[in-house]
DOROFI-858291 format. One record per residue: residue number from 1; residue in one letter; x, y, z of N, C-alpha, C in turn. Coordinates in Angstrom, 2 decimals. Example, Ala and Ser with C-alpha at 12.3 -4.5 7.8 and 13.67 -1.06 7.14 Angstrom:
BEGIN
[atom 1,A,[13.19,-5.69,7.80],[12.30,-4.50,7.80],[13.20,-3.30,7.80]],
[atom 2,S,[12.85,-2.25,7.08],[13.67,-1.06,7.14],[12.90,0.03,7.87]],
! end
This chain:
BEGIN
[atom 1,M,[55.14,37.37,102.11],[54.19,37.68,101.54],[52.96,38.33,102.33]],
[atom 2,Q,[52.40,37.81,103.54],[51.64,38.34,104.21],[51.59,40.03,105.21]],
[atom 3,R,[53.22,39.68,105.25],[53.31,40.69,105.80],[53.13,42.73,104.78]],
[atom 4,T,[53.51,41.57,103.76],[54.03,42.97,102.35],[52.33,43.53,101.83]],
[atom 5,Q,[51.38,42.58,102.04],[50.14,42.51,102.30],[49.11,43.52,103.35]],
[atom 6,E,[49.92,43.38,104.11],[49.54,43.71,105.35],[49.66,45.32,105.29]],
[atom 7,A,[51.10,45.42,104.49],[51.62,46.64,104.68],[51.11,47.46,103.55]],
[atom 8,I,[50.96,47.27,102.74],[49.86,47.78,101.22],[48.54,47.86,101.82]],
[atom 9,Q,[47.63,47.33,102.18],[46.64,47.45,102.98],[46.07,48.94,104.13]],
[atom 10,K,[47.42,48.55,104.33],[47.70,49.71,105.51],[47.86,51.37,104.26]],
[atom 11,H,[48.75,51.04,104.18],[49.05,51.93,103.07],[48.00,52.55,102.24]],
[atom 12,L,[47.02,51.70,101.27],[45.97,51.92,100.84],[45.09,52.58,101.51]],
[atom 13,A,[44.48,52.18,102.75],[43.58,52.59,103.92],[43.90,54.32,104.03]],
[atom 14,A,[45.32,54.69,104.08],[45.47,56.23,104.25],[45.22,56.76,103.47]],
[atom 15,I,[45.13,56.45,101.69],[45.20,56.96,100.60],[44.25,56.71,99.80]],
[atom 16,H,[42.98,56.63,100.48],[41.95,55.77,99.56],[41.87,56.09,98.15]],
[atom 17,S,[41.67,55.77,97.28],[41.35,55.76,95.99],[40.38,55.41,95.64]],
[atom 18,P,[39.65,55.08,94.45],[38.76,54.26,93.75],[40.18,53.10,92.97]],
[atom 19,L,[40.94,53.93,92.22],[42.12,53.71,91.23],[43.06,54.05,91.82]],
[atom 20,Y,[44.59,53.61,91.52],[45.71,53.74,92.08],[46.53,53.76,90.56]],
[atom 21,E,[47.51,54.38,90.88],[48.48,53.98,89.65],[50.10,53.29,90.25]],
[atom 22,I,[50.20,52.23,89.89],[51.41,51.51,90.39],[52.67,52.14,89.40]],
[atom 23,G,[53.85,52.59,90.11],[55.00,52.79,89.22],[55.94,51.48,89.23]],
[atom 24,V,[56.59,50.84,88.56],[57.35,49.64,88.92],[58.65,50.72,88.25]],
[atom 25,F,[59.58,51.19,88.79],[60.52,51.89,88.10],[61.95,51.64,88.17]],
[atom 26,F,[62.53,50.96,87.20],[63.80,50.51,87.04],[64.99,51.29,86.51]],
[atom 27,P,[65.92,51.46,87.58],[66.55,53.07,87.04],[67.76,52.51,86.05]],
[atom 28,A,[68.35,53.17,85.33],[69.18,52.82,84.20],[70.51,52.32,85.08]],
[atom 29,A,[70.85,51.17,84.24],[71.82,50.07,84.90],[72.88,50.46,84.75]],
[atom 30,S,[73.21,51.48,83.84],[74.66,52.15,83.28],[74.78,53.41,82.61]],
[atom 31,A,[75.56,54.06,82.92],[75.96,55.51,82.28],[75.48,55.54,81.21]],
[atom 32,G,[74.56,56.04,80.47],[74.27,56.37,79.00],[72.92,55.79,78.41]],
[atom 33,A,[72.63,54.75,79.78],[71.28,53.87,79.71],[70.02,54.82,79.77]],
[atom 34,D,[68.90,54.21,79.29],[67.67,54.72,80.03],[66.95,54.38,81.13]],
[atom 35,S,[66.35,54.87,81.68],[65.26,54.28,82.97],[64.24,53.72,82.43]],
[atom 36,K,[63.57,52.98,83.29],[62.29,52.46,82.09],[60.91,52.36,83.62]],
[atom 37,M,[59.85,52.88,83.24],[59.05,52.77,84.15],[57.50,52.11,83.47]],
[atom 38,L,[57.12,50.98,84.53],[55.89,49.98,84.05],[55.08,50.87,84.63]],
[atom 39,L,[54.32,51.58,84.13],[52.96,52.06,84.19],[51.69,51.15,84.81]],
[atom 40,R,[51.14,51.25,85.59],[49.81,50.20,85.60],[48.72,50.91,86.53]],
[atom 41,T,[47.26,50.96,86.16],[46.30,51.91,86.90],[45.41,50.84,87.39]],
[atom 42,W,[45.10,50.02,88.78],[44.78,49.24,89.18],[44.13,49.33,90.37]],
[atom 43,D,[42.89,48.58,90.81],[42.23,49.36,92.16],[42.57,47.90,93.19]],
[atom 44,E,[42.21,48.27,94.26],[42.53,47.57,95.38],[42.59,46.10,95.14]],
[atom 45,S,[41.55,45.83,94.61],[42.06,43.84,94.12],[42.90,43.74,93.39]],
[atom 46,T,[43.33,44.42,92.40],[43.75,44.07,91.26],[45.26,44.12,92.03]],
[atom 47,I,[45.54,45.31,92.82],[47.15,45.09,93.57],[47.20,43.92,94.34]],
[atom 48,F,[46.52,43.60,95.19],[46.51,42.57,96.09],[46.50,41.11,95.33]],
[atom 49,K,[46.60,41.08,94.04],[46.22,39.98,93.22],[47.90,40.10,92.78]],
[atom 50,S,[48.16,40.99,92.30],[49.81,41.18,91.94],[50.98,41.91,92.49]],
[atom 51,V,[50.71,41.13,93.83],[51.82,41.18,94.58],[52.98,40.44,94.73]],
[atom 52,A,[52.79,39.22,94.19],[53.89,38.24,93.57],[54.75,38.86,92.67]],
[atom 53,W,[53.98,39.36,91.47],[54.54,40.23,90.46],[55.40,41.26,90.81]],
[atom 54,L,[54.72,41.51,91.66],[55.61,43.57,92.33],[56.79,42.89,93.09]],
[atom 55,R,[56.92,41.47,93.91],[57.84,41.30,94.73],[58.98,41.04,93.69]],
[atom 56,A,[58.70,39.89,92.79],[59.44,39.91,91.56],[59.83,40.70,91.41]],
[atom 57,K,[59.61,41.91,90.46],[60.07,42.83,90.22],[60.82,43.81,91.17]],
[atom 58,N,[60.53,44.08,92.26],[61.69,44.55,93.31],[62.79,43.93,93.49]],
[atom 59,A,[62.19,42.41,93.44],[64.09,42.06,93.53],[64.81,42.12,92.34]],
[atom 60,E,[64.03,42.01,91.53],[65.09,42.38,90.11],[65.78,43.92,90.02]],
[atom 61,G,[65.36,44.67,90.85],[65.93,46.03,91.25],[64.75,47.35,90.84]],
[atom 62,A,[63.88,46.91,90.81],[62.67,48.01,90.28],[62.28,48.68,91.84]],
[atom 63,A,[62.08,50.09,91.95],[61.28,50.57,93.05],[59.94,50.27,92.49]],
[atom 64,I,[58.95,50.35,93.69],[57.85,50.03,93.61],[56.98,51.36,94.16]],
[atom 65,Y,[56.29,52.37,93.24],[55.92,53.41,93.26],[54.28,53.19,93.69]],
[atom 66,V,[53.25,54.45,94.00],[51.90,54.51,94.38],[51.60,55.73,94.33]],
[atom 67,R,[50.71,56.10,93.90],[49.68,57.17,93.69],[47.98,57.53,93.13]],
[atom 68,P,[47.47,57.87,94.22],[45.80,58.00,93.89],[45.81,58.14,92.14]],
[atom 69,K,[44.93,57.62,91.70],[44.65,57.93,90.25],[44.32,59.09,90.08]],
[atom 70,G,[44.03,60.15,89.09],[43.71,61.49,88.91],[43.50,62.62,90.27]],
[atom 71,E,[42.57,63.38,90.23],[42.74,64.20,91.70],[42.02,63.38,92.72]],
[atom 72,H,[42.69,63.87,93.28],[42.62,63.50,94.77],[42.57,64.54,96.05]],
[atom 73,P,[42.45,64.04,97.27],[42.49,64.95,98.35],[44.07,64.96,98.90]],
[atom 74,Y,[44.93,64.78,98.50],[46.32,64.31,99.36],[47.26,64.91,99.09]],
[atom 75,S,[48.88,65.22,99.48],[49.42,65.97,99.71],[50.61,64.62,99.46]],
[atom 76,L,[51.75,64.64,99.28],[52.84,64.10,99.44],[54.21,65.15,99.46]],
[atom 77,V,[54.69,64.58,101.14],[55.86,65.42,101.30],[57.07,64.58,101.56]],
[atom 78,D,[58.12,64.66,100.29],[59.28,63.35,100.28],[60.30,64.58,101.30]],
[atom 79,D,[60.99,63.22,101.61],[62.45,63.61,102.00],[62.61,64.43,103.37]],
[atom 80,L,[62.04,64.06,104.14],[61.54,64.38,105.79],[62.49,63.64,107.01]],
[atom 81,S,[62.70,64.31,107.86],[63.24,63.92,109.09],[62.50,63.58,110.53]],
[atom 82,A,[62.50,62.31,110.99],[61.92,62.15,112.21],[61.88,63.51,113.25]],
[atom 83,D,[62.58,64.27,113.23],[62.04,65.79,113.99],[61.21,66.57,113.22]],
[atom 84,T,[61.23,66.45,111.98],[60.64,67.27,111.46],[58.89,66.60,111.28]],
[atom 85,V,[58.48,65.46,111.29],[57.75,64.49,111.13],[56.87,64.85,112.27]],
[atom 86,R,[57.54,64.89,113.81],[56.82,65.25,114.54],[56.77,66.91,114.83]],
[atom 87,R,[57.77,67.43,113.85],[57.24,68.65,113.81],[55.65,69.39,113.58]],
[atom 88,M,[55.83,68.19,112.46],[54.32,68.29,111.91],[53.04,68.17,112.75]],
[atom 89,G,[53.01,67.14,113.33],[52.08,66.72,114.04],[51.76,67.91,115.17]],
[atom 90,K,[52.57,68.34,115.98],[52.67,69.26,116.78],[52.32,70.88,116.16]],
[atom 91,E,[52.23,71.12,114.87],[51.57,72.20,114.39],[50.10,72.36,113.58]],
[atom 92,G,[49.21,71.02,113.67],[48.66,70.82,113.27],[48.32,70.09,112.03]],
[atom 93,F,[49.41,69.35,111.65],[49.99,68.90,109.89],[49.47,67.25,110.03]],
[atom 94,T,[49.10,66.53,110.94],[49.60,65.36,111.31],[49.25,64.60,110.08]],
[atom 95,P,[50.45,63.44,109.70],[49.91,62.88,108.08],[49.15,62.17,108.92]],
[atom 96,A,[48.34,61.62,107.49],[47.40,60.46,107.74],[48.62,59.24,107.12]],
[atom 97,I,[49.63,59.36,107.12],[50.12,58.09,106.91],[51.61,58.31,106.50]],
[atom 98,V,[53.25,57.85,107.56],[54.47,58.05,107.23],[55.17,57.21,107.16]],
[atom 99,V,[55.90,56.89,105.79],[56.64,55.96,105.59],[57.74,56.08,105.51]],
[atom 100,E,[58.63,55.37,106.19],[60.19,55.12,106.35],[60.97,54.32,104.82]],
[atom 101,T,[61.32,55.51,104.17],[61.88,54.84,102.76],[63.03,54.28,102.54]],
[atom 102,S,[63.80,55.16,103.39],[65.01,54.31,103.94],[65.54,54.94,105.38]],
[atom 103,P,[66.57,54.68,105.73],[66.90,54.66,107.42],[67.06,56.03,107.68]],
[atom 104,G,[66.10,56.98,108.40],[66.12,58.23,108.49],[65.41,58.94,107.71]],
[atom 105,N,[65.04,58.45,106.73],[64.61,59.34,105.54],[62.95,58.84,105.55]],
[atom 106,F,[61.97,59.77,105.32],[60.28,59.99,105.57],[59.80,60.54,104.64]],
[atom 107,Q,[58.38,59.79,104.10],[57.33,60.77,103.52],[56.45,60.58,104.12]],
[atom 108,A,[55.59,61.69,103.79],[54.62,61.85,104.57],[53.49,62.44,103.62]],
[atom 109,W,[51.84,61.79,103.76],[51.19,61.67,103.54],[49.53,62.36,103.82]],
[atom 110,L,[49.55,64.22,103.43],[48.35,64.54,104.52],[46.96,63.93,103.52]],
[atom 111,N,[46.17,64.44,104.42],[44.98,63.96,104.12],[43.92,65.56,103.92]],
[atom 112,H,[43.77,66.46,102.77],[42.84,67.59,103.13],[41.57,67.99,103.55]],
[atom 113,G,[40.99,66.73,103.07],[39.38,66.49,103.46],[38.20,66.86,102.05]],
[atom 114,E,[39.18,66.93,101.15],[38.21,67.14,99.76],[39.40,66.94,98.52]],
[atom 115,V,[39.08,66.68,97.85],[39.52,66.68,96.48],[40.12,67.88,96.03]],
[atom 116,L,[41.32,68.41,95.64],[41.59,69.05,95.32],[42.13,69.31,93.63]],
[atom 117,D,[41.48,70.69,92.81],[42.33,70.55,91.34],[43.43,70.42,91.61]],
[atom 118,R,[43.88,70.18,90.25],[45.63,69.82,89.91],[46.64,70.98,90.52]],
[atom 119,R,[45.93,72.47,89.99],[46.88,73.51,90.45],[46.44,73.92,91.49]],
[atom 120,T,[45.36,73.97,92.56],[45.58,73.98,93.81],[46.23,72.88,94.43]],
[atom 121,S,[46.04,71.69,93.95],[47.11,70.41,94.52],[48.09,70.42,94.71]],
[atom 122,T,[48.77,71.14,93.50],[50.21,71.36,93.33],[50.85,72.37,94.17]],
[atom 123,E,[50.17,73.63,94.17],[50.37,74.99,94.72],[50.56,74.21,96.81]],
[atom 124,T,[49.56,73.58,96.76],[49.66,73.07,98.74],[50.87,72.17,98.51]],
[atom 125,A,[51.21,71.29,97.79],[52.02,70.66,98.18],[53.57,71.36,97.94]],
[atom 126,R,[53.43,72.31,97.21],[54.51,73.23,97.22],[54.81,73.89,98.67]],
[atom 127,A,[53.64,74.41,99.36],[53.61,75.20,100.75],[54.24,74.35,101.64]],
[atom 128,L,[53.71,73.04,101.49],[54.06,72.10,102.20],[55.46,72.29,102.35]],
[atom 129,A,[56.20,71.53,101.24],[57.06,71.31,101.32],[58.31,72.46,101.61]],
[atom 130,E,[57.68,74.19,101.57],[58.66,75.25,101.57],[58.57,75.07,103.22]],
[atom 131,R,[57.19,74.82,104.29],[57.30,75.06,105.16],[57.89,74.29,106.16]],
[atom 132,F,[58.20,72.47,105.34],[58.42,71.57,106.23],[60.03,71.35,105.41]],
[atom 133,G,[60.54,72.02,104.96],[61.80,71.47,104.31],[62.00,70.41,103.64]],
[atom 134,G,[60.40,69.95,102.79],[60.42,68.69,102.26],[61.47,69.05,101.01]],
[atom 135,D,[61.53,68.07,99.93],[61.91,68.10,98.53],[60.88,68.62,97.44]],
[atom 136,P,[61.61,69.99,97.02],[60.25,70.89,96.25],[60.36,70.09,94.82]],
[atom 137,G,[60.97,69.18,94.65],[61.18,68.46,93.35],[60.20,67.65,92.96]],
[atom 138,A,[59.74,66.96,94.44],[58.68,65.79,94.67],[57.20,66.56,95.14]],
[atom 139,A,[57.09,67.96,94.87],[56.04,68.89,95.25],[55.02,69.26,94.37]],
[atom 140,D,[54.02,68.29,93.67],[52.84,68.62,92.63],[52.23,67.72,92.97]],
[atom 141,W,[50.96,68.02,92.21],[49.60,67.08,92.48],[49.63,65.47,92.33]],
[atom 142,R,[50.82,65.14,91.82],[50.65,63.44,90.74],[51.86,63.34,91.47]],
[atom 143,H,[52.71,63.29,92.35],[54.03,62.73,92.34],[53.83,61.28,93.19]],
[atom 144,F,[54.89,60.62,92.69],[54.78,59.19,93.32],[55.40,58.79,95.15]],
[atom 145,G,[54.81,58.11,95.34],[55.62,57.65,96.92],[55.75,56.71,96.40]],
[atom 146,R,[56.68,56.10,97.49],[57.22,54.83,97.29],[56.26,53.90,98.04]],
[atom 147,L,[55.39,52.38,97.48],[54.39,51.62,98.38],[55.13,50.81,99.66]],
[atom 148,A,[54.73,50.81,100.92],[55.24,49.98,101.68],[55.13,48.88,101.77]],
[atom 149,G,[56.02,48.02,102.22],[56.43,46.58,102.01],[57.29,45.62,100.67]],
[atom 150,F,[57.47,46.53,100.51],[58.56,46.48,99.64],[60.26,47.00,99.99]],
[atom 151,T,[61.21,46.39,99.44],[62.66,47.26,99.44],[62.88,48.11,98.62]],
[atom 152,N,[63.82,49.38,99.36],[64.55,50.23,98.75],[65.63,49.76,97.92]],
[atom 153,R,[65.81,49.49,96.87],[66.92,48.94,96.19],[67.70,49.80,95.77]],
[atom 154,K,[68.37,51.08,96.54],[69.26,51.70,96.00],[70.35,51.15,96.36]],
[atom 155,S,[71.43,51.31,95.71],[72.68,50.70,95.85],[73.56,51.44,97.34]],
[atom 156,A,[72.75,52.38,97.48],[73.27,52.95,98.70],[72.83,52.95,99.89]],
[atom 157,Y,[72.35,51.88,99.85],[71.44,51.02,100.88],[71.95,49.87,101.33]],
[atom 158,A,[72.43,49.29,100.30],[72.68,47.81,100.57],[73.27,47.24,101.72]],
[atom 159,G,[73.07,46.47,102.35],[73.53,46.07,103.54],[74.49,45.02,103.62]],
[atom 160,P,[74.84,44.33,104.53],[75.37,43.40,104.58],[74.65,42.23,104.05]],
[atom 161,G,[75.26,40.99,103.25],[74.67,40.01,102.50],[73.68,40.56,101.41]],
[atom 162,G,[73.89,42.01,100.83],[73.16,42.54,99.55],[71.66,42.46,100.26]],
[atom 163,L,[71.68,42.87,101.16],[70.03,43.31,101.78],[69.74,44.38,101.97]],
[atom 164,F,[68.59,44.85,101.71],[67.89,46.01,101.47],[66.90,46.61,102.13]],
[atom 165,P,[66.99,47.92,102.54],[65.78,48.33,103.77],[64.55,48.12,103.45]],
[atom 166,F,[63.11,48.00,104.38],[62.00,47.82,104.34],[61.75,49.18,103.89]],
[atom 167,V,[60.93,49.29,103.07],[59.68,50.79,102.68],[58.77,50.36,103.86]],
[atom 168,R,[58.80,51.12,105.25],[57.78,50.54,106.48],[56.72,51.38,106.57]],
[atom 169,I,[56.07,51.87,107.48],[54.94,52.65,107.44],[55.43,52.55,109.30]],
[atom 170,V,[55.66,53.57,109.76],[55.95,54.12,110.89],[54.68,54.98,111.65]],
[atom 171,E,[53.91,55.50,111.29],[52.76,56.33,111.92],[51.87,56.00,110.79]],
[atom 172,F,[50.77,56.03,111.32],[49.20,55.68,110.57],[48.49,56.15,111.45]],
[atom 173,E,[47.75,57.55,110.62],[46.89,58.04,111.50],[45.63,58.67,109.91]],
[atom 174,P,[45.08,57.75,110.01],[44.47,57.91,108.61],[43.17,59.42,109.05]],
[atom 175,G,[43.01,60.23,108.03],[42.10,60.87,108.69],[42.27,62.32,107.82]],
[atom 176,V,[41.68,63.51,108.26],[42.37,64.80,108.26],[42.70,65.34,109.08]],
[atom 177,Y,[43.51,66.13,108.29],[44.51,67.14,109.60],[44.32,67.79,110.49]],
[atom 178,P,[44.25,68.43,111.44],[43.56,69.34,112.06],[43.51,70.75,111.42]],
[atom 179,K,[44.51,71.14,110.68],[44.75,72.42,110.10],[44.43,72.68,108.41]],
[atom 180,A,[44.14,71.66,108.03],[43.58,71.64,106.72],[42.92,72.48,106.09]],
[atom 181,S,[41.85,72.78,106.74],[40.19,73.62,106.27],[41.08,75.52,105.86]],
[atom 182,E,[41.89,75.29,107.20],[42.65,76.36,107.25],[43.61,76.93,106.41]],
[atom 183,F,[44.58,75.94,106.00],[45.78,75.75,105.35],[45.30,76.05,103.68]],
[atom 184,V,[43.95,75.20,103.29],[43.65,74.88,102.67],[43.07,76.64,101.48]],
[atom 185,A,[42.17,76.99,102.55],[41.77,78.20,102.03],[43.15,79.13,101.96]],
[atom 186,E,[43.95,79.01,102.95],[45.25,80.12,102.37],[45.86,79.92,101.23]],
[atom 187,I,[45.94,78.99,100.98],[46.92,78.66,99.43],[45.59,79.13,98.43]],
[atom 188,R,[44.30,78.80,98.55],[43.89,79.62,97.72],[43.52,81.41,97.47]],
[atom 189,S,[43.62,81.36,98.43],[43.85,83.31,98.99],[44.78,83.73,97.90]],
[atom 190,A,[45.83,82.60,98.02],[47.39,83.44,98.04],[47.35,83.01,96.05]],
[atom 191,K,[47.05,82.16,95.89],[47.27,81.18,94.68],[47.24,82.41,93.35]],
[atom 192,A,[48.41,82.31,92.67],[48.50,83.20,91.90],[47.16,83.19,90.65]],
[atom 193,E,[46.90,84.23,89.96],[46.23,84.26,88.82],[46.46,83.82,87.67]],
[atom 194,P,[45.67,83.12,87.27],[46.43,82.35,85.86],[47.01,83.54,84.90]],
[atom 195,G,[47.71,83.17,83.99],[48.72,84.05,83.53],[49.58,85.10,84.16]],
[atom 196,E,[49.75,84.79,85.27],[50.62,85.50,85.85],[52.05,85.09,85.42]],
[atom 197,E,[52.80,84.49,84.85],[54.07,84.16,83.85],[53.96,85.27,82.66]],
[atom 198,S,[52.89,84.96,82.32],[52.48,85.95,80.94],[52.91,87.51,81.19]],
[atom 199,R,[52.32,87.87,82.18],[51.86,89.39,82.82],[53.61,89.69,83.29]],
[atom 200,I,[53.97,88.81,83.85],[55.80,89.09,84.63],[56.76,88.78,83.25]],
[atom 201,A,[56.64,88.26,82.30],[57.02,88.40,81.61],[57.02,89.39,80.89]],
[atom 202,S,[56.00,89.95,80.48],[55.78,91.61,79.51],[56.44,92.44,80.33]],
[atom 203,A,[56.49,92.14,81.97],[56.88,93.59,82.38],[58.29,93.91,81.98]],
[atom 204,S,[58.45,91.81,82.10],[60.10,91.90,82.19],[60.65,92.82,80.56]],
[atom 205,T,[59.70,92.53,79.50],[60.13,92.93,77.94],[60.56,94.52,78.39]],
[atom 206,R,[59.87,95.01,78.93],[59.33,96.57,78.86],[61.14,97.10,79.51]],
[atom 207,R,[61.76,96.19,80.12],[62.88,96.57,80.90],[63.60,96.47,79.95]],
[atom 208,G,[63.92,95.83,79.29],[65.13,95.49,78.54],[65.76,94.02,78.25]],
[atom 209,T,[66.36,93.55,77.84],[66.71,92.28,77.54],[67.12,92.01,78.80]],
[atom 210,R,[66.71,90.52,78.99],[67.56,89.53,80.43],[67.63,88.07,80.12]],
[atom 211,S,[68.64,87.76,80.78],[68.98,86.32,80.42],[68.20,85.61,81.36]],
[atom 212,I,[68.36,83.92,81.12],[67.27,83.15,82.11],[67.60,83.31,83.21]],
[atom 213,D,[69.08,83.89,83.36],[70.05,83.66,84.73],[68.95,84.94,85.93]],
[atom 214,D,[68.65,85.90,84.99],[68.00,87.02,85.46],[66.59,86.68,86.04]],
[atom 215,F,[66.06,85.51,85.23],[64.71,85.26,85.93],[65.12,84.16,86.74]],
[atom 216,R,[66.01,83.38,87.21],[66.25,82.84,87.96],[66.23,83.45,89.77]],
[atom 217,A,[66.88,84.76,89.40],[67.19,85.63,90.29],[66.10,86.33,91.16]],
[atom 218,D,[64.79,86.43,89.92],[63.67,86.92,90.30],[62.81,86.30,91.72]],
[atom 219,P,[62.67,86.95,92.76],[62.24,86.36,93.60],[60.76,85.70,93.72]],
[atom 220,R,[59.78,87.04,92.45],[58.52,86.65,92.30],[58.35,84.88,91.73]],
[atom 221,Y,[59.08,84.72,91.01],[59.05,82.94,91.21],[59.51,81.48,91.88]],
[atom 222,G,[60.08,82.66,93.01],[59.96,81.60,94.68],[61.15,80.24,94.07]],
[atom 223,G,[62.01,80.32,93.17],[62.99,79.52,92.74],[62.24,78.27,92.56]],
[atom 224,D,[60.86,78.98,91.44],[60.06,77.35,90.74],[61.15,77.15,89.70]],
[atom 225,G,[61.71,76.24,89.03],[62.64,76.19,87.76],[61.47,76.07,86.82]],
[atom 226,N,[60.04,75.63,87.13],[59.52,75.39,85.94],[58.77,76.40,85.40]],
[atom 227,R,[58.27,77.45,86.46],[57.60,78.52,85.96],[58.78,79.35,85.69]],
[atom 228,I,[60.03,79.77,86.42],[60.88,80.44,85.33],[61.44,79.93,84.27]],
[atom 229,D,[61.22,78.82,83.66],[61.67,78.34,82.20],[60.44,79.23,81.31]],
[atom 230,L,[58.98,78.82,81.74],[58.40,79.19,81.00],[58.05,80.82,81.08]],
[atom 231,A,[58.43,81.62,81.89],[58.43,82.75,81.80],[59.52,83.47,80.97]],
[atom 232,Y,[60.77,82.58,81.18],[61.77,82.86,80.25],[61.22,82.49,78.78]],
[atom 233,A,[61.06,81.37,78.46],[60.55,81.34,77.13],[59.96,82.40,76.46]],
[atom 234,L,[58.54,82.75,77.46],[57.62,83.50,76.81],[58.37,85.32,76.87]],
[atom 235,Y,[59.19,85.39,77.10],[60.39,86.50,77.38],[60.75,86.59,75.52]],
[atom 236,A,[61.56,85.56,75.61],[62.51,85.02,74.86],[61.96,85.07,73.76]],
[atom 237,L,[60.97,83.97,73.55],[60.28,83.89,71.86],[60.17,85.31,71.57]],
[atom 238,S,[59.32,86.54,72.41],[58.68,87.08,72.12],[59.78,88.54,71.80]],
[atom 239,H,[61.14,88.08,71.99],[62.47,89.48,71.47],[63.28,88.10,70.52]],
[atom 240,G,[62.24,87.66,69.74],[63.05,86.92,68.36],[63.82,86.06,68.17]],
[atom 241,E,[64.34,85.10,69.92],[65.24,84.48,69.80],[64.50,83.03,69.18]],
[atom 242,T,[65.30,81.99,69.08],[64.91,80.75,68.50],[64.04,80.11,69.19]],
[atom 243,D,[63.70,78.69,68.83],[63.21,77.91,69.60],[64.93,77.16,70.63]],
[atom 244,E,[65.77,76.85,69.39],[67.06,76.28,69.69],[67.79,77.37,70.87]],
[atom 245,A,[67.64,78.27,70.56],[68.54,78.96,71.87],[67.54,79.09,73.50]],
[atom 246,V,[66.57,79.27,73.11],[65.22,78.92,74.07],[66.03,77.33,74.61]],
[atom 247,A,[65.55,76.57,74.22],[66.00,75.36,74.94],[67.32,75.45,75.24]],
[atom 248,A,[68.33,76.25,74.87],[69.49,76.09,75.30],[69.86,76.17,76.74]],
[atom 249,A,[69.05,77.13,76.61],[68.79,78.24,78.10],[68.16,77.62,79.34]],
[atom 250,I,[67.15,77.02,78.86],[66.58,76.25,79.91],[67.57,74.71,80.57]],
[atom 251,R,[68.17,74.36,79.48],[68.94,73.23,79.74],[70.40,73.46,80.62]],
[atom 252,K,[70.38,74.81,80.71],[71.56,75.26,81.78],[71.24,75.44,83.25]],
[atom 253,R,[70.10,74.34,83.36],[69.95,74.36,85.00],[69.58,72.13,84.71]],
[atom 254,D,[69.95,71.95,85.89],[69.90,70.51,85.94],[68.68,69.82,85.85]],
[atom 255,L,[68.00,69.09,84.53],[67.00,68.57,84.52],[66.91,67.27,84.76]],
[atom 256,S,[67.72,66.42,85.62],[67.49,65.34,85.81],[66.60,64.44,86.32]],
[atom 257,K,[65.63,65.18,87.35],[64.77,64.70,87.63],[63.45,64.89,86.57]],
[atom 258,K,[63.65,65.08,85.78],[62.85,64.85,84.95],[62.74,63.12,84.18]],
[atom 259,G,[64.06,62.92,84.25],[64.12,61.60,83.77],[65.17,61.47,82.62]],
[atom 260,S,[65.33,60.70,81.74],[65.87,60.35,80.67],[66.25,61.53,79.63]],
[atom 261,D,[67.31,61.66,79.03],[67.39,62.69,78.21],[65.96,63.05,77.21]],
[atom 262,A,[65.19,61.81,77.18],[64.04,62.35,75.90],[63.31,62.44,76.81]],
[atom 263,R,[63.04,62.15,77.98],[62.01,63.01,78.95],[62.55,64.21,79.05]],
[atom 264,Q,[63.58,64.60,79.26],[64.30,66.44,79.13],[63.83,66.97,78.24]],
[atom 265,A,[64.39,66.11,77.12],[63.92,67.25,75.65],[62.26,67.43,75.69]],
[atom 266,A,[61.72,66.45,75.75],[60.02,66.49,75.80],[59.44,67.49,76.79]],
[atom 267,Y,[60.17,67.71,77.91],[59.70,68.74,79.02],[60.34,70.36,78.33]],
[atom 268,V,[61.17,70.14,77.52],[61.91,71.85,77.24],[61.25,71.85,75.79]],
[atom 269,A,[60.64,70.78,74.92],[59.82,71.55,73.43],[58.35,71.22,74.17]],
[atom 270,R,[57.97,71.06,75.91],[56.49,71.51,76.05],[56.26,72.57,76.49]],
[atom 271,T,[57.63,73.01,77.28],[57.60,74.39,77.82],[57.61,75.62,76.80]],
[atom 272,I,[58.09,75.19,75.88],[58.18,76.26,74.60],[57.45,76.28,73.88]],
[atom 273,E,[56.35,75.18,73.54],[54.85,75.18,73.01],[53.85,75.97,73.82]],
[atom 274,K,[54.03,75.65,75.30],[53.08,76.22,76.26],[53.16,77.84,76.10]],
[atom 275,A,[54.43,78.65,75.87],[55.14,79.82,76.25],[54.58,80.37,74.22]],
[atom 276,R,[54.92,79.61,73.05],[54.00,79.86,72.39],[52.59,80.53,72.39]],
[atom 277,S,[51.77,78.90,72.83],[50.25,79.19,73.23],[49.85,80.73,73.76]],
[atom 278,Q,[50.56,80.59,75.20],[50.13,81.98,76.01],[50.25,82.84,75.22]],
[atom 279,A,[51.37,83.16,74.43],[51.83,84.43,74.04],[50.83,84.62,72.59]],
[atom 280,G,[50.41,83.74,72.18],[49.43,83.72,71.03],[50.29,83.25,69.79]],
[atom 281,S,[49.39,83.30,68.67],[50.36,82.53,67.47],[51.31,83.47,66.62]],
[atom 282,G,[51.60,84.67,66.94],[52.38,85.75,66.26],[53.84,85.14,66.53]],
[atom 283,L,[54.10,84.36,67.42],[55.55,84.35,67.93],[56.19,83.03,66.57]],
[atom 284,R,[57.11,83.64,66.03],[58.01,82.88,65.21],[58.61,81.59,65.35]],
[atom 285,R,[58.34,80.55,65.00],[59.03,79.74,65.01],[60.11,79.19,64.81]],
! end
């Protein structure tokens, strides 16, 4: 218990926030079953009061996650190697904290020194993931990271006797990384103007009928699945496609990272509604 509390205290010191969101995630127990996320918004003292409960849920098979509540000054870069973490430091991107989530696999939190708005925060996380080979699916303004002091209960990591590896802190240098102001300024200057997807989709309309695969091959989207889905939805709806046809096209890619089937369906519906909103109310439903 004491070691868990010490790890949590250190982790929270590196991503300091008035409030935190704690995610207690139970993966689907079997094929066809739904996963479950228990979400709590707590301050630091409440987290420490709840350690016993969190440990019990972890022992039941839950993953324990953390992120600052609301907009914040941090970016999470996921799925890194030890060599990449060393390279980050050499290039002026020293993480505030590095957490080993499974043997040889790391998550790094970087402190930009200023609270970033959601769009800038997401663009910054994506740029960091691209630069250092992190997981692009984890690159957004509010992604969860594993909380140190608990075990990674994925079955692939089960050891002798059913033991699982602890999520542990391997580097701790709280503070702003040296290249922060320069890097964030670059992101802001390169950031796309609002409505870019609408303009690209309009240009695509003038060139003739295109499939969603054409959008996925378009280098202007940089392989960003969410932007591609939105741009295609704008284009397809303006060409008279039905919601059902657009949804089927979007679902051609693997949406499993969105969560359960219900969450995937909700994502598709939101994308279509956002496309309709950006294009105006003239598009038929």
